[in-house]
C-alpha positions as CSV (number, residue, x, y, z in Angstrom):
1,X,-125.4,-3.0,31.9
2,X,-123.0,-6.3,31.5
3,X,-123.8,-8.4,34.4
4,X,-122.0,-11.6,35.4
5,X,-123.4,-14.5,37.9
6,X,-121.9,-17.2,39.2
7,X,-124.1,-20.5,39.2
8,X,-123.1,-23.0,42.1
9,X,-123.2,-21.5,45.4
10,X,-125.3,-18.4,44.1
11,X,-128.2,-19.6,42.2
12,X,-127.9,-23.9,42.2
13,X,-127.5,-25.9,45.2
14,X,-124.5,-27.8,44.5
15,X,-124.1,-28.7,48.2
16,X,-127.0,-31.1,48.4
17,X,-126.4,-33.3,45.6
18,X,-122.4,-33.2,46.4
19,X,-123.0,-34.2,50.0
20,X,-125.7,-37.0,48.9
21,X,-123.0,-38.4,46.2
22,X,-120.0,-38.4,48.8
23,X,-122.4,-40.1,50.8
24,X,-123.6,-42.6,48.4
25,X,-119.9,-43.3,47.2
26,X,-117.9,-44.0,50.3
27,X,-120.6,-45.3,52.5
28,X,-120.0,-43.2,55.3
29,X,-121.8,-39.4,56.4
30,X,-119.7,-37.1,58.4
31,X,-121.3,-34.1,57.6
32,X,-122.7,-31.6,60.0
33,X,-125.8,-30.4,59.9
34,X,-124.6,-27.0,59.2
35,X,-122.8,-28.1,56.0
36,X,-126.0,-28.2,53.9
37,X,-126.1,-24.4,53.5
38,X,-123.3,-23.0,55.4
39,X,-120.5,-25.3,55.5
40,X,-117.6,-23.9,57.0
41,X,-114.8,-23.8,54.5
42,X,-114.6,-24.6,50.7
43,X,-112.9,-28.0,50.8
44,X,-115.3,-29.3,53.8
45,X,-115.4,-32.7,52.9
46,X,-111.8,-33.4,53.5
47,X,-112.1,-31.3,56.9
48,X,-114.7,-33.6,58.0
49,X,-113.0,-36.7,57.3
50,X,-113.4,-37.7,54.0
51,X,-109.9,-38.9,52.1
52,X,-108.1,-37.8,49.1
53,X,-108.9,-40.8,47.5
54,X,-112.7,-40.6,48.3
55,X,-113.0,-37.2,46.9
56,X,-110.9,-37.6,43.8
57,X,-113.7,-40.7,43.0
58,X,-117.0,-38.6,43.6
59,X,-115.0,-35.7,41.1
60,X,-114.2,-38.2,38.7
61,X,-117.9,-39.0,38.7
62,X,-119.2,-35.4,38.6
63,X,-116.8,-35.1,35.6
64,X,-118.1,-37.9,33.4
65,X,-121.5,-37.6,34.7
66,X,-124.0,-36.1,31.8
67,X,-126.5,-34.7,34.2
68,X,-125.2,-34.1,37.6
69,X,-125.4,-30.6,37.1
70,X,-128.4,-30.5,35.4
71,X,-130.5,-32.0,38.4
72,X,-129.2,-29.7,41.1
73,X,-132.1,-28.0,42.7
74,X,-132.4,-24.1,42.9
75,X,-131.3,-21.7,45.8
76,X,-133.2,-18.6,46.5
77,X,-130.9,-16.4,44.3
78,X,-132.6,-18.3,41.2
79,X,-135.9,-17.3,42.1
80,X,-135.1,-13.5,42.9
81,X,-133.2,-13.5,39.5
82,X,-136.0,-15.6,37.6
83,X,-138.7,-13.0,38.7
84,X,-136.7,-10.5,36.8
85,X,-135.2,-11.9,34.0
86,X,-137.0,-10.9,31.2
87,X,-136.6,-7.3,32.1
88,X,-132.8,-8.3,32.9
89,X,-132.5,-9.8,29.1
90,X,-134.4,-6.9,27.7
91,X,-132.0,-4.1,29.2
92,X,-128.6,-5.5,29.6
93,X,-126.0,-8.4,28.9
94,X,-126.1,-11.5,31.2
95,X,-123.4,-14.0,31.3
96,X,-123.4,-16.9,33.5
97,X,-119.6,-17.9,34.5
98,X,-119.1,-21.1,36.2
99,X,-116.0,-23.3,36.7
100,X,-117.8,-26.4,36.5
101,X,-115.7,-29.3,35.5
102,X,-117.1,-32.1,32.8
103,X,-117.5,-32.5,29.0
104,X,-121.0,-31.4,29.1
105,X,-121.0,-29.1,32.0
106,X,-121.9,-25.9,29.8
107,X,-124.9,-27.8,28.1
108,X,-126.0,-29.0,31.6
109,X,-126.1,-25.3,32.8
110,X,-127.7,-24.0,29.8
111,X,-130.6,-26.7,30.3
112,X,-130.7,-25.9,34.0
113,X,-131.0,-22.1,33.3
114,X,-133.3,-22.8,30.9
115,X,-135.6,-24.8,33.6
116,X,-135.2,-22.8,36.9
117,X,-134.9,-19.4,34.7
118,X,-137.9,-19.6,32.4
119,X,-135.6,-19.0,29.7
120,X,-138.4,-20.9,27.6
121,X,-140.6,-18.1,28.0
122,X,-138.2,-15.5,26.7
123,X,-136.7,-14.9,23.1
124,X,-133.3,-15.2,24.7
125,X,-130.8,-17.9,25.6
126,X,-128.4,-18.0,28.2
127,X,-125.0,-17.3,27.5
128,X,-122.7,-19.9,29.4
129,X,-119.0,-19.6,29.9
130,X,-116.8,-22.0,31.7
131,X,-113.5,-20.4,33.2
132,X,-111.2,-21.2,36.0
133,X,-109.7,-17.7,35.9
134,X,-112.8,-15.7,36.2
135,X,-110.8,-12.3,36.6
136,X,-109.6,-12.5,32.9
137,X,-113.2,-13.1,31.9
138,X,-114.7,-10.1,34.2
139,X,-111.6,-8.0,32.6
140,X,-112.1,-9.4,28.9
141,X,-116.0,-9.1,29.0
142,X,-115.9,-5.7,30.5
143,X,-118.3,-6.6,32.8
144,X,-120.5,-3.5,34.8
145,X,-121.7,-6.0,37.8
146,X,-120.4,-9.5,38.6
147,X,-121.5,-12.0,41.8
148,X,-119.8,-14.8,43.2
149,X,-119.5,-16.8,46.6
150,X,-116.0,-17.7,46.2
151,X,-113.6,-15.2,48.0
152,X,-110.8,-15.6,45.7
153,X,-112.8,-15.4,42.5
154,X,-114.2,-11.8,43.8
155,X,-110.8,-10.8,44.4
156,X,-109.5,-11.5,41.3
157,X,-112.5,-9.8,39.6
158,X,-112.3,-6.6,41.5
159,X,-108.6,-6.4,41.1
160,X,-108.7,-7.6,37.0
161,X,-111.6,-4.5,36.8
162,X,-112.0,-2.0,39.3
163,X,-114.7,-0.6,37.9
164,X,-116.8,-3.3,38.4
165,X,-119.5,-3.6,40.9
166,X,-118.2,-7.1,42.5
167,X,-120.0,-8.5,44.8
168,X,-119.3,-11.4,47.2
169,X,-122.3,-13.6,48.5
170,X,-121.7,-13.7,52.0
171,X,-121.1,-17.5,53.6
172,X,-119.2,-18.8,56.4
173,X,-116.5,-20.7,53.7
174,X,-115.7,-17.2,52.5
175,X,-115.2,-15.1,55.7
176,X,-111.3,-15.1,54.9
177,X,-109.3,-13.3,58.0
178,X,-107.6,-10.1,56.7
179,X,-109.2,-10.2,53.2
180,X,-109.0,-7.2,51.2
181,X,-112.5,-6.0,51.3
182,X,-112.1,-2.6,49.4
183,X,-112.3,-4.9,46.1
184,X,-115.7,-6.4,46.4
185,X,-118.9,-5.8,48.3
186,X,-120.5,-8.5,50.8
187,X,-124.3,-8.9,50.2
188,X,-126.4,-11.6,52.2
189,X,-128.8,-12.6,49.1
190,X,-129.1,-12.4,45.3
191,X,-132.1,-9.8,45.8
192,X,-129.9,-7.7,48.0
193,X,-127.5,-7.2,44.9
194,X,-130.4,-7.3,42.3
195,X,-132.1,-4.4,44.7
196,X,-128.8,-2.6,44.5
197,X,-127.9,-2.6,41.0
198,X,-131.3,-2.6,39.2
199,X,-133.1,0.0,40.9
200,X,-134.2,1.9,37.8
201,X,-134.7,-1.4,35.9
């Protein structure tokens, strides 16, 4: 199979470092305890009271940093994937598809995957693609399986390639009212997706 995986929110804990950077650069903490793992919306800092100018400065820092993404901690999904990675790479084509900004985002992501998914213990190297239009990538690569945590990406992937088994990692921020659910399947974890797709691995 050809398998595509999003990184932030699925494998990497983007929110923790993101929030710490916002607090450090603005000097105030408006976040709620639930924001750490389950923020209510995609653009939740603005919902909590951070200004557009403040967020632009934070994103400018992230875009120019050469190690922000590399230093992110893993989520449970990375552990689940790490346990089966050698078998995955032996039998399937794996693509990590992310919309991370910055001139070194691809390199940082590769180094992060080497560290947390133990690619150094296999003869393979991670294939990282930086893309905003993930539906086109899913169709262009003819993916059989794709996982993301952003509703719009799952929708676009399912619409662009109906043959692909598209999974949306269920989170409060992607529970869109009246969303078209037929284009993807919600799962509670990366492990659940793996259990559904890799029973015969």
